[in-house]
C-alpha positions as CSV (number, residue, x, y, z in Angstrom):
1,X,0.0,0.0,0.0
2,X,1.1,3.6,-0.7
3,X,0.8,4.7,2.9
4,X,2.8,1.8,4.3
5,X,5.5,2.2,1.7
6,X,5.8,5.9,2.6
7,X,6.1,5.0,6.3
8,X,8.8,2.4,5.6
9,X,10.8,5.0,3.7
10,X,10.4,7.6,6.4
11,X,11.9,5.1,8.9
12,X,14.8,4.1,6.6
13,X,15.6,7.6,5.7
14,X,15.6,8.8,9.3
15,X,18.1,6.0,10.1
16,X,20.4,7.6,7.5
17,X,20.3,11.0,8.9
18,X,17.5,12.6,6.9
19,X,14.6,14.4,8.6
20,X,11.4,12.3,8.3
21,X,8.4,14.4,7.3
22,X,4.7,13.9,6.3
23,X,2.0,15.7,4.4
24,X,2.2,17.9,1.3
25,X,2.4,21.5,2.5
26,X,0.6,23.9,0.3
27,X,3.1,25.7,-2.0
28,X,3.1,29.5,-1.9
29,X,3.7,29.8,-5.7
30,X,1.5,29.5,-8.7
31,X,-1.0,26.7,-8.9
32,X,-2.8,27.2,-12.2
33,X,-2.7,30.8,-13.4
34,X,-6.0,32.3,-14.5
35,X,-5.6,34.1,-17.8
36,X,-7.2,34.9,-21.1
37,X,-5.6,33.2,-24.1
38,X,-7.4,34.6,-27.2
39,X,-8.9,32.0,-29.5
40,X,-9.8,32.1,-33.2
41,X,-13.4,31.5,-34.2
42,X,-13.9,28.8,-36.9
43,X,-17.7,28.9,-36.9
44,X,-19.4,32.2,-37.8
45,X,-18.0,35.7,-37.6
46,X,-19.1,36.3,-34.0
47,X,-19.3,34.2,-30.9
48,X,-22.8,32.7,-30.6
49,X,-24.7,30.1,-28.5
50,X,-26.5,27.2,-30.1
51,X,-28.9,24.7,-28.6
52,X,-27.7,21.2,-29.3
53,X,-30.9,19.2,-28.8
54,X,-32.0,16.5,-26.4
55,X,-29.4,14.0,-25.0
56,X,-28.8,10.9,-27.1
57,X,-27.2,7.7,-26.1
58,X,-23.7,7.2,-27.7
59,X,-24.0,4.8,-30.6
60,X,-21.9,1.8,-30.2
61,X,-19.0,1.0,-27.9
62,X,-17.3,3.8,-26.1
63,X,-13.9,4.0,-24.2
64,X,-12.9,6.4,-21.5
65,X,-9.3,7.5,-20.5
66,X,-8.4,9.0,-17.2
67,X,-5.5,9.1,-14.7
68,X,-5.0,9.6,-11.0
69,X,-2.1,10.7,-8.8
70,X,-1.2,11.2,-5.2
71,X,2.0,12.3,-3.4
72,X,3.5,12.8,0.0
73,X,6.7,14.3,1.5
74,X,8.6,11.6,3.3
75,X,11.7,13.4,4.3
76,X,14.0,16.4,4.0
77,X,17.7,16.3,3.1
78,X,18.6,19.5,4.9
79,X,15.8,21.8,3.5
80,X,15.4,19.8,0.3
81,X,12.1,17.7,0.3
82,X,11.8,14.2,-1.0
83,X,8.4,13.3,-2.4
84,X,7.0,9.9,-3.0
85,X,4.3,9.8,-5.7
86,X,2.0,7.2,-7.2
87,X,0.4,7.8,-10.6
88,X,-1.9,5.5,-12.6
89,X,-3.7,5.7,-15.9
90,X,-6.3,3.5,-17.5
91,X,-8.9,3.0,-20.2
92,X,-12.3,1.3,-19.7
93,X,-14.4,0.2,-22.6
94,X,-18.2,0.1,-22.5
95,X,-20.0,-2.3,-24.7
96,X,-23.7,-2.3,-24.1
97,X,-24.0,-1.6,-20.4
98,X,-20.8,-3.3,-19.4
99,X,-17.6,-1.5,-18.6
100,X,-14.3,-3.4,-18.5
101,X,-10.7,-2.2,-18.1
102,X,-8.7,-2.8,-21.3
103,X,-5.5,-0.8,-20.5
104,X,-3.9,0.1,-17.2
105,X,-0.5,1.3,-16.0
106,X,0.8,2.3,-12.6
107,X,4.0,3.8,-11.3
108,X,5.4,4.4,-7.8
109,X,8.4,6.7,-7.7
110,X,10.3,9.2,-5.6
111,X,11.2,12.8,-6.7
112,X,13.7,15.3,-5.4
113,X,16.9,17.2,-6.2
114,X,19.8,15.1,-7.3
115,X,21.8,15.8,-4.1
116,X,18.9,14.7,-1.9
117,X,18.2,11.6,-3.9
118,X,21.9,10.7,-3.7
119,X,21.8,10.9,0.1
120,X,18.6,8.8,0.2
121,X,19.8,6.2,-2.3
122,X,20.7,3.4,0.2
123,X,17.0,3.4,1.4
124,X,15.4,3.5,-2.0
125,X,16.3,0.2,-3.4
126,X,15.0,-0.2,-7.0
127,X,12.4,2.6,-6.7
128,X,12.4,4.8,-9.8
129,X,13.8,8.3,-9.2
130,X,12.9,11.6,-10.9
131,X,15.0,14.6,-10.5
132,X,13.6,18.1,-9.8
133,X,15.5,20.4,-12.1
134,X,16.0,24.0,-10.9
135,X,19.0,26.2,-11.3
136,X,17.8,28.8,-8.8
137,X,18.6,28.8,-5.1
138,X,16.9,26.0,-3.0
139,X,13.5,26.9,-1.6
140,X,11.5,24.1,-0.1
141,X,8.1,25.5,-1.2
142,X,9.4,26.0,-4.7
143,X,10.7,22.4,-4.7
144,X,7.2,21.2,-3.7
145,X,5.6,23.2,-6.6
146,X,8.2,21.8,-9.0
147,X,7.5,18.3,-7.7
148,X,3.7,18.8,-8.3
149,X,4.4,19.8,-11.9
150,X,6.7,16.8,-12.3
151,X,4.1,14.4,-11.0
152,X,1.6,16.0,-13.4
153,X,4.0,15.3,-16.3
154,X,4.6,11.7,-15.3
155,X,0.9,11.1,-15.0
156,X,0.4,12.7,-18.4
157,X,3.1,10.5,-20.0
158,X,1.4,7.4,-18.5
159,X,-1.9,8.4,-20.0
160,X,-0.3,8.7,-23.4
161,X,1.3,5.4,-23.0
162,X,-2.0,3.6,-22.3
163,X,-3.6,5.6,-25.2
164,X,-0.9,4.3,-27.6
165,X,-1.5,0.7,-26.6
166,X,-5.2,1.1,-26.9
167,X,-5.1,2.6,-30.4
168,X,-2.8,-0.2,-31.4
169,X,-5.7,-2.7,-31.1
170,X,-9.0,-0.7,-30.8
171,X,-10.8,1.8,-33.1
172,X,-13.7,2.7,-30.8
173,X,-14.5,6.3,-29.9
174,X,-12.5,7.5,-27.0
175,X,-13.5,10.2,-24.4
176,X,-10.4,11.7,-22.8
177,X,-10.5,13.5,-19.4
178,X,-8.7,16.7,-20.3
179,X,-7.2,18.4,-23.4
180,X,-6.3,16.6,-26.6
181,X,-3.7,19.2,-27.4
182,X,-1.1,17.7,-25.1
183,X,-0.3,15.2,-27.8
184,X,-0.1,15.5,-31.6
185,X,-1.5,11.9,-31.9
186,X,-4.5,12.6,-29.6
187,X,-5.2,16.0,-31.4
188,X,-5.2,14.3,-34.8
189,X,-7.3,11.3,-33.6
190,X,-10.6,11.4,-35.6
191,X,-12.4,9.2,-32.9
192,X,-11.2,11.0,-29.8
193,X,-13.1,13.7,-27.8
194,X,-11.4,15.7,-25.0
195,X,-13.5,16.9,-22.1
196,X,-11.7,19.5,-20.0
197,X,-13.1,20.7,-16.7
198,X,-10.5,23.4,-16.3
199,X,-11.3,27.0,-17.2
200,X,-8.1,28.7,-15.8
201,X,-7.4,29.9,-19.4
202,X,-10.4,31.4,-21.0
203,X,-10.6,31.9,-24.8
204,X,-12.5,35.2,-24.9
205,X,-12.7,38.5,-23.0
206,X,-15.2,41.3,-22.6
207,X,-18.7,40.7,-23.9
208,X,-17.6,37.5,-25.6
209,X,-16.4,36.1,-22.2
210,X,-19.8,37.0,-20.7
211,X,-21.6,35.2,-23.5
212,X,-19.2,32.2,-23.1
213,X,-19.7,31.9,-19.4
214,X,-23.5,32.5,-19.5
215,X,-24.2,29.5,-21.7
216,X,-27.6,27.9,-20.8
217,X,-27.8,24.2,-20.0
218,X,-28.0,22.1,-23.2
219,X,-26.3,24.8,-25.3
220,X,-22.8,25.1,-26.8
221,X,-20.7,28.0,-27.9
222,X,-19.4,28.5,-31.4
223,X,-16.4,26.4,-32.3
224,X,-13.0,28.0,-32.0
225,X,-9.3,27.1,-32.2
226,X,-7.7,27.7,-28.7
227,X,-4.6,29.9,-28.7
228,X,-1.3,28.8,-27.2
229,X,-2.0,25.0,-27.6
230,X,0.8,22.6,-28.3
231,X,-1.2,20.7,-31.0
232,X,-4.1,22.2,-33.0
233,X,-7.7,21.2,-32.0
234,X,-11.1,22.6,-32.5
235,X,-13.0,23.3,-29.3
236,X,-16.4,24.6,-28.0
237,X,-17.9,25.1,-24.6
238,X,-20.9,23.0,-23.5
239,X,-23.1,23.5,-20.4
240,X,-24.0,20.2,-18.9
241,X,-26.2,21.5,-16.0
242,X,-27.9,24.9,-15.2
243,X,-25.6,27.3,-13.4
244,X,-28.2,29.7,-12.1
245,X,-28.0,30.0,-8.4
246,X,-24.5,28.4,-8.3
247,X,-21.5,29.9,-10.1
248,X,-20.5,30.7,-13.7
249,X,-18.4,27.5,-14.1
250,X,-21.0,25.1,-12.8
251,X,-21.6,22.4,-15.3
252,X,-19.4,24.0,-17.9
253,X,-16.9,21.9,-19.9
254,X,-14.7,22.5,-23.0
255,X,-15.0,19.9,-25.7
256,X,-12.1,19.3,-28.1
257,X,-11.9,17.3,-31.4
258,X,-9.5,16.9,-34.3
259,X,-9.8,19.9,-36.7
260,X,-10.6,17.7,-39.7
261,X,-13.4,15.9,-37.8
262,X,-15.1,19.0,-36.4
263,X,-18.2,20.6,-38.1
264,X,-21.3,22.4,-36.7
265,X,-23.4,19.2,-37.1
266,X,-20.7,17.0,-35.6
267,X,-20.3,19.4,-32.6
268,X,-24.1,19.3,-32.0
269,X,-24.1,15.5,-32.3
270,X,-21.1,14.9,-30.0
271,X,-22.6,17.4,-27.5
272,X,-25.9,15.4,-27.4
273,X,-24.0,12.2,-26.8
274,X,-22.0,13.8,-23.9
275,X,-25.2,15.2,-22.3
276,X,-26.4,11.6,-22.1
277,X,-23.1,10.7,-20.3
278,X,-23.6,13.1,-17.4
279,X,-23.2,11.8,-13.8
280,X,-26.2,12.3,-11.5
281,X,-25.9,14.5,-8.4
282,X,-23.4,12.9,-6.1
283,X,-21.1,13.7,-3.1
284,X,-18.2,14.3,-5.5
285,X,-17.4,18.0,-5.6
286,X,-16.9,17.8,-9.4
287,X,-20.1,16.0,-10.2
288,X,-21.5,18.8,-12.4
289,X,-18.6,18.4,-14.8
290,X,-18.0,14.6,-14.6
291,X,-19.0,12.0,-17.1
292,X,-20.0,8.6,-15.8
293,X,-17.4,6.6,-17.7
294,X,-14.6,8.9,-16.7
295,X,-15.7,8.6,-13.0
296,X,-15.7,4.8,-13.4
297,X,-12.0,4.9,-14.6
298,X,-11.0,7.1,-11.7
299,X,-12.8,4.9,-9.1
300,X,-11.3,1.7,-10.6
301,X,-7.7,3.2,-10.5
302,X,-8.1,4.4,-6.9
303,X,-9.5,1.0,-5.8
304,X,-6.4,-0.7,-7.3
305,X,-3.9,1.7,-5.5
306,X,-1.2,0.0,-3.5
């Protein structure tokens, strides 16, 4: 189990002169910077809202890709933290009403500065090590933020690994939790749909931002090409649930598809399919932006955690 492995490491590292620690103190630096990254409209000459129609069941089999992660500080070498992390990624395929896991990968590793990892090496055995790279002066809170970013990258790479294996033997539609633009292969996949819950970077400002964030439930925005993306995709906003009486982001997701696959009719069709995939009200704080299949992958991965 993850917790027992962390506790074992704390004891071993303390015996070797490092200061045992626990928890993951909140970093004082940037988490996810809120900004406007201007997008280019590819549907119409002005941002508009469009009703997509009643929810429709997705035709045929459908796969879902998601990943999970967790991390803890286990020790300090002087003031340099050592962080143990576990990341996992998986794909579940739904045929009829049955969901089964078709791809899964998991990795337990330790992250820290090279000097700290060298001091800890006798206690680590064969555990994979990832170096925190920073040329600036050591600051423990900055190291924790850099470790968070590193864990995010490792998880992202694991998700791409299971995606590559899946596409090697399956051609079903795939719903990805997050942006497709992180990978040229995902961004060009004609049978992939990205569903992003994050709105830290908004594509419009002024009155267009107001129109974008005031989408009614069951409506989508005009399609656009996000700015600053690593691989080109076409995107649109979709409101899954009413936001009135809550907040502007309640039930709002950004949908992404390969540019050559996107059209107004296809965007409406995919939106109707996704409306039928909504999770019902639950204790999960993100229920308003979750899809049932994505939630299933996440729960499966967490249940299999060591």
